[in-house]
N, C-alpha and C positions, 0 to 999 in steps of 0.2 A: 687515750690511745685509740687508734682507728682499727676496727676489725676489718680484716681482709675481705670478709663476706660483703662488707659495705661497698666494695669496689666492683661488685657485680652489677650488670644491667642487661636487659634483654636486647639482643642484637638480631633483628630479622634478616632473613636471607635477602641478598641483593643490595644491602646497604654499603658494602665495601666497594670503594672506587677501584676499578680495574685500570683506568687510564686517568691522567690529570685533565683538568679543565684547559681548554684552548680558547684564547691565549691564557697564559699563566694567571694573570690578575682578574680573569673572569670568574674565578672560584667564588662561591658564595661565602658570606662572612656574617656570622651571628654575633651581634654587638650587644654586650652587657656591661653593667656598671657595678663595681664592687660596693659602692655606697648607696645604690638604688636598686634593691633586689627585684622590684617589679618592672623595671624598665628593660625592654628588649627591642632591638631593631634588626631587620633582615636586609642586609646590604651585599655588595660585592667588594672583593679585595681592592679593586681599582678605586673605591671610594674611601680608602684609608685616610687620605688627607682631610676628609670631612671631620674626622675625630681627633686629629692631631693639631698642634698649634706651634707657632714660632717659639723657639726656645726649648722645645721637646728634643729628646735624644732617642734615636732608634738604634738599638744594639743588635747586631747580627753576628751569627756564627759563620765564619768564612772557611770552615774546614772543607776539604775536597774529598769526595767519595772515591774509594779505591774500586777497581773492577775485581772485587774480592770473591765472587762466587765461582766455585770450581766444579766442573763436571768431568768425569772420566770413567774408565773401566779398569778393573783389576787385571794385571797381566797374567795371573795364574788361573783365574776362574772365569774371566770375562764378565763378572758381576758389576753392576753399575754402582758408582760411588759419587756422592755429591757432598759439597761442603763449602767452607769459607776459609780464606787466607786471613790469618790474624796478625801477621807481622814476622819480622826476622828476629832471631835470637843470636847469641854469641856464637861465632864460628861459621856464620853464613847459613845455618840451618833455619828453618821456618816453623812457625806454629800454625797448625791448621785444625779446624773442627770438621770432622768427617762423619758421614752417615753411610754405613755399608755393613754387610753381614760378616761377622767373625773376622774383623780386621785384627791384625797382629803385627808385631815388629818384623821387618824384612819384606813385607808385602809392597810390591811396586804398583802404583796407580798411573796409568797413562792418561794424561789430561787432553781433552779435546780442545781444538781451537775455538776462540770465542764465536766464530761464525758457524760452529757445528762441524767444521771440517776435520782434517786429520790431526795426527799427533802434534802437539805443540811443546810439551814438556812432560816430565815424569816426576813423581814423588816416591821416595823410598821411605817407608815408615820406620821411625826409630822407637822411642818410648812414649807411652801415654803420659800426659801431664797430670800429676796427682791433684785431685780435688776439682778438676774441670772436666765435666762429662763430655766425652767425644773428642777431646783435644789431644793432638799428637805433636811431637817434634819430628820433623821429616827433613830429608835431604832432597834438594832439587836437582834433577838431571835435565839438561837442555840439549837438544840436537843442534849440531853446527849447520852451516849453510847447505851441506850435502845431505843432511838428515840422517847421518849414519853414526856419528861419534857422540856419545853422551859426554857432557862436561858439566861442572858445577854451574849453577845459575849465576849470571853476571849482571851488572848494572850498566845499562847503555848510557853513553854520554848525554847529559842533559836530563836524565831521568833520576829522580830522587831515590835514595835507598828504600823509602817507604813504598815505592812503586817500581819494582824491578822489571827489566825488559820482558822476562818470561811471563810475568803476570799480566803485563799490558797486552800480550799476544793471546793468552789463553783465558784470562779472567773475564768474567761477565758481570753485568750490573747486579749488585746484591739486593735485588728486590725482596722485600719481606715475603716469607712463604705464603702468607694469607692472600697476597695479591696473585701469586702464581696459581694457587688453588681456585681463587675466585675467577680468574681468567679461564681456566680449564672448564669450570662449571658453566660459565656463560658463553663459552665458545669464542672468546675474544683473543685475537692475536696481535702482537706488537713486536717489532724488530728489536734486536739488540742495539742497533744504532739509535733508535728512537728512545729507548730507556736510558741509554748512556747519556744522552743529552738532557732528557727531562728529569732524571733522578739526580740532578745536580743543580745547585743554585746558580743564578747568573753571575754572582759575585764571588764564587769559590776561587780561592787562590792559594798559593804556597804549596807546601808538601801535601800529598794525599795521605790521609791517615784514618778515614772513617769507613766502617763497614755498613753504615746506614746513613741516609741523608738527614740533615736537620730540616724536617719536612715543612715547617711553617714558612721557611725561607723560599721554598719552591714556588710560592705564589708571586714573589716580587720580581718586577721587570725593571730594566734600566730606565724606561720612560717613567714609571711610577716613582722610582727612587729620585730621578731628576726633578720631578714635580714637587716632591716633598722637600728636597733641598732648596728649591726656588722659593718655597713659602716659609723657609727659616727653620725647618726640622733638620737637625744635624744627624749624622750617622757615624757610628764607631763600631769597630770590629773586635771580636774575641775569637778564640779558637778552642773548640772542644771536639776532640776526635771521638766520634760516637762508636762505642764498642758493642760487642755481641750481647753484653749484659742488658742492653736496653730492651731486648726481646724477651727476657726472662720474666715470667709472671711471678707474683708474690705468692708464696706457698705457706708462709707462717700464719699463725692465728691472728696476730696483730701485725700491721704493716711496719711498725717501728722495730720489730724483731727481724725484719728481712735483711739478709747479709748483702748490703748494697755493693754493686760492682764499682770498680775504679775506672776512671776515664781521665786521660791527659787533657789538661786545659791550660790556656795561657791568656793573659790580658796585657797588651802593650801599655807602656806608660802613657801614650797619647789617649788611650781609652779611659784610664784611671783619671787623667786630667779632665777629659770631656765630661765624665760622670760628675766629678766634683764641681765643675763649672755649671753644669745643668742644675744641680741641686741647689747651689748657692743662688742661682738666678731665678729660682721658682719654677723651672721647667720640670718635666716628667721624664723619668727613665723608662722607656718602653722596650721590652725585650721581645725579639722575634724568635719564638720557640723556647721550649723548656731547656734546651741545651745552653742557649744564651743566658737564660735566667739562672741556671745552675752555676755557670761560670761566674756571672756577676756576683751572686750571693756567696760563692766560695771565696772570692777575693775581698768582698766586703767584710767577711768574718776575719780574714787574715789581716786586713787593715786595722780592724778594731783590736785585734790581739797583738799588733805591732810586729807581725811576721813579714817576711820578705814577700815581694810581689812577683817573683820569677815563676816560670812554669811549674805546675804541680800535678799530682794525681788527686782528683777529688772523689770522695765517697759520700758527698753531701746527699742526704735523703730529706726531702721536704714533704711534710705532712700537715694536715690542718692543725692550726695552733702555732705554726711557725711565724716568727716575727721577721717580716721582710725588712731588709736593711736598705738596699739601694734600688730595688725593682719596684716600680709603681704600677706597671701594666704589662699585659702579655698578649701577643698574637700567637695562637697555637692551633694545631689541628685537633680533631677528635680522636681520643686515645682508646687503646685496648682495655677491656675489663681486666681487673686484677693487676694493673700495671702501676709502677711508681710514678709514671707520668700523669696518670689520672689523679693520684694522691696529691701531686704538686699543684695541678690545676684546681683541685678542691681547696687547697690551702690559700690560693689567691682569692677565692670567693668566700672564705670563712669570715663571719662577722665577729668582731671582738666581744668576748664574753658570752658567745652563743655556740658552745661546743656542738659539733655535728652539723652546723648550718651550711658549711661549705660543701660537704658531700651531698647533703640533701638537695641543695640548690643545683648542684652540678647534675645529679641524676634527673631532676626535673627539666633542666635545659637540654640534656641529651634526648630525653623523651620528646621534647618539643621539636628538636632538630630532626629526629627520625621521622616523626609524624609529618614534618614539612618537606621531606625529601632531600635533606642534606646528605652528602656522601661522606663516608667515614674513612679514617686512617691515612696512610702515607700519601696517597694520591687524591685524597678527599678535600673537603672544604675546611673552612677555618672559623675560629671563634676569637673575637677581640674582646679582651677584658680591660676595661678602663677604670681608673681610680674612682 
């Protein structure tokens, strides 16, 4: 078992990226090999094709990020309230995670427009959700065109139920709090329009369902993907809607005791077929991001167990010693201390029969990256782990 204390590492001030690399594929990429512990190369994401070959398969998570961050004020006290939209529930109510002083049922929160302007909608708090800190069920009140009559939130034509009209108007890009704090500390400013475009992969499609981006995919450009396709690297998509649980640090003594959060994921039949074809042909299944890898491994386990391949909620927790089924390599960002994502990355680096080797190697690689000026976390640089 992996001690949670082993997921700690020293993080100097100034390492957290406050804005992404421009252009996207200019991000740095630390390249390592699972089977060659001493081999390391410093490259750029635009050089990804150097390390892939014809017959390989790149698996991406095509989830779309919701404008889920909410900012408003209490109607009774004028106190500031911030939080995240977590989705609709039965009856048209919504689940929201809110931070504010002495919130209680019946409190109305007036939400500001995404541009920082006037009232865009209101939330009336119902009951707390048991077992989920800071999560409430709330009723949405939306103003009509005259701005006078409250009415229940409605879904505009062409907008999926996962992204209702009121949220599109008042919701903001759900940047991780550490980016917001790092920007404040460094005096960095960026517009909502900028973050809404850059905190989304170029291939995001379908319904919006994530409250955080699958960040390794933020580095990929249409040009880079076209170049990989031209050299014979296939691409397949999965969907995992990233939930708020991805931000929760591990607090148990051992990582395996951590109550893993559930996230919705799906793998179309075409991707199942592409993975099978790649493996039979001697190619490698390379996952872009831990969310893609988590989805691939969830469905690999289901296939082994003879279970259905329809959409599911996964609670898969990958730690060192995990026997990878379909995933051969991983493109990933640098992750937070005490995170399950860090444990998964260590599992990719673990050498068979050498318990603890993955976490030890990962800490050494992170120290190398910090010393060499790599930028960390969601808007930061990448690591490519090859077989």
